[in-house]
Structure formats: structure tokens, C-alpha cells
N, C-alpha and C positions, 0 to 999 in steps of 0.2 A: 364452299363451306368453310367456316373458320376451324382451325384445327380445335379449339376448347369445344366445340358443337360436336365433331364427330369421334373424338377421343385420339386422332390421330397424331402423331408428332410433326411438329413444322416441317414441312418439305417432303413428307410423304405422301401428300395428295396434290395432284391426281396421279395414282401408281400407275405407270405403263411399263410391263415387261417388255424388252425387247424381243425380237424374233431370235436373236442369236442365243440369247440366256434361256429361253424356253427349249431351246432344242440342242444346245452346245453339248460336245462330248458327254454323251451317255454312259462311256465307259464299259459298254458291251453287257449292261444289266438286263437289257432285254432278251438277248440270248440265254442267259444263264437262267432266266425265268423259264423260256420254251424249253430249254434242255432239261430241266427239272420235271416239267409236266409231261413230256414226253417219254422220261424215264419212268414217272408214276403209273402211267399208261400202259406202258410195256411191261412192268411188273404185274400190274392188275391183271393186263390179258392174259400172262403166263401163269396166274394163281388161278384164275378163273378155270383155264385149261386144265389144269392139273387136279383139281377139284372135280370139276366135271368128267375126270377119266379120259379125256382126250389125249392127255401126255402123261407117260411116266417117266419121273425123272428123281434121280437118287442124289439129292443136293449134297448130302455127306460126302459121297464119292467124288462128286466135282469140286468140292470145296478143298478136298485133300491133294487133288489134283490141280487145280488151277489158282490157287491162292497167291502165287506170285503177280498173276496178271492183275489182281486188286491193288497191288503196290504200285507196278507201271502205271495203271489208269490214274490212281492219286498223284502219283508225282506228275504226269503229264498235265494232270487239271492245274496242280500248284503252280507249274511253269506257266501255263499258258492264261492263266488268271491274272487280270490288271491289278497292277501295282497301287493298292490302296495307302500305303505309308507314303508315298512319294507327295511331294508339295504339287498343288495344282498350280497349270500355269496360268497367269493373266493376261489377258490380251489387250 
């Protein structure tokens, strides 16, 4: 079809993405999404167990004792996260 009929710019039709472009370097975003989902599921299970009386947890005491671990976890997460500011390599 002519470009004027489809509204596409010249040279854009037919669009054929290469296999490399569809699956190239995802940057680990899939795992980050899975990790967040797993964390939400575990937090939900923990909250449900506390609400049902299956667990008795004093979050204030836990937080007072173990708050430095939160800083360590955030630091390790920042260290292991992919660098989004770096320019992308072109093949």
C-alpha cells in the first residue's frame, strides 16, 4: 500500500522487527517484576497469618532491633540494580 493511504512514513512499511531487537538485552527487568510480586505475596501471607492469630509478632520491637538490616538490603539492591544512566551499546 502507498504511504499516503496507510498514514505511515515512507520506508516504514512493511515493519519487520528482527528477532534480536525483540529479545535483546532486557536489563533484568523481568526478575525485578518477579521479585516484587514474590515480596508482595510473602507480606500478604504474613499479614494474614497475624490477622488470623496464627502468628504473634511485635513489629515495633523487630524494627527497633533490626532496622540496620533495611539499610543493608537497600544498599545491596542499589549495588546490584542495572545502571540505567549508562548509554546503551549499539550492535
